[in-house]
N, C-alpha and C positions, 0 to 999 in steps of 0.2 A: 351471691354466695351467703350462706347462713354463718354467722359468727357466734361464739360462745356468749358474748355480751347480750345477744338478742334472746337468749334462752333461759328457761326456768326448769330445773330438774324436778320432775314430778314422780319418778318411780324407777322401776327396774323390770326388765323382761326376765322371768324366772326360768321357764321351761316350756317345751311343747305340751299341748293338751290335746290328746286324741291323735288321730291320723290325718285330719283334714287341714292341718296348718295353723290351727288356733294356738295362741300363745297365752300362757298364764303369766300375769304381770301383777306386781305390787304397785299400786297407784296411790299416791298420797293426796289425791284430790277427791272431793265429793262429787265432782262432775264425772259423767261417763266419758271415757276416752273418745267415743264417737262424736261427742259434742265439740271436741277440739279440732276435729277434721283430720289433722295430721299429727303424728308423733315423730320426733326427730331422734335418730340414733347416730352415734359417731362411728363411722366405718372407715378404717385406714386413715384416720386423722381428718376426715371430712364429715361435716354434719349433713346427714341425708334424711329427707322427709319421707315418711311412709304413710300412705292414706289408710285411715282406719275405716273399714267397711262397716263393722259392727263391734259392739262390746256388750258384755253382760256381767253383772256382778256375781262374785263368788265370795261371800263373807263381807267383812267391813272394808278391807283395804285391797282385796284382790279383784281383778277383772280378767275375763277371758276375752282376748282380742282377736278379731279377724282382720288381717292386714291384706290389702290389695296386692296380689302377686305372690303371696306365700300360700302354697296350696297343699303342702304335706308336712309331716312331722320332721323330716330331714331338713327341709328349708327352715322351719321354725326353730330347730335346734341351733342353727347358725347364729341366732340372736340371743340365745340364753346368756344371762348375766350382763347384758348391755343396759346401760343407763338410758332411761327414757326422758326426753325433754319435750317441751312445747314452746312455741314462740310466746314470749312474755306478753306481747301485745294481744294475742289471742286470748290468753288466760285473763288478762285485765278486762277484756270485752265481755266476759261471761258474768252472769249474775253473781253477786257477792258470796252467796252460799256455796258456789262452786270452787272457790279458791282452795289452794293447797293448804292444808292445815299446818304444815311444818315449814312453810317457806316465807311467810310474812311479805311476799311480793319482792323480796330482795334477791339480787344476784351477787356473786362474789365481787364482781367489778365495782359494785356500788359501795363496797366496804374499803376501797382504797382511800387512804387518809385517816382511817380510824386507828385509835390506839388499841393495842392488844395487851390484855392482862391475863395473868395466870389465875388459877382457882382461888388463890389467897389474896388477889387484888394487886399483886406486884406487877409493875410495868415490864412487859417483854420488849415492846418497841412499837413502832408505827408501821402500819401496812403501807408500803410504798407502791406496790404493783402486784399484779397477778401473773403467774407464769403458767401458760397453757401449752407449752411446747412438749410436754410429756403426757402420758396417758392419764396421770393424776395431776389435776391442777394444784398449784401451790400459791400460798400467800408469800410474797417477798416482804419480809419484815426487817426494818432497820432498827437495831437496838440502840439504847442511849449511848453505848460505847461506839456507835457507828459500824457495828458488825452486821453483815447480811445474814439473816436467818430464813431458812425455807421451812414453811409449815404447811403440811398437806391440808387441803380444804376438804374436811370430812365433817358431816353434820354431827356425828357423835362427839367430836372434840369441842364443838361450840356449845357453851352453857348459857350464854346470854348475849344479846345485842342491845345496847342502849343507844337509841337514836338521838336522844337529847344530848348525851355526853360524847357522842361519836366514838364509842368504845365497844369492843367485843371481848368477852371473857371466854377463855378456853381451858379445858382440862386435858393436857397433853400427856402422852405416855412418858414415863421416866426416861431421861436420857435424850429425848428427841432434840432438845435445844442445844445439846452438846455436839451434835453431828456437824 
């Protein structure tokens, strides 16, 4: 069974393209999706592999994907908005130029134990664990006051990851820490 810790988020299925089942996708890798062999999507809480038959570029970040078994626009529409993952080991096996530009090869699981700071450098707490029991994964952060704080794992919130200091800086929406 495929687990979240084995995966790297590389993009999102956007919408059907045409009537033959092609899917327009935003991919944050320089590699063609067909080089990865399979893309993984979470379906009903289970990570399911989909064989990429072919891919073609459309602009700098978009690719048109042909997925084995998806033959029409109605089937392709079922996957609109789904996050696209690949097996991290597969990504690591590609040429260095194919890496995802925004991923640094890290998964959320690898950030457990890091200190989390706000945009002003103030300590929010230490990332204790990752909660993947909901549709949106969450950092479980323990504050200096020993309070449990849930922070959504969203790329837009993360402003910096310092591997030397084992810290992550975030810019969170106002009030999120008060929930």
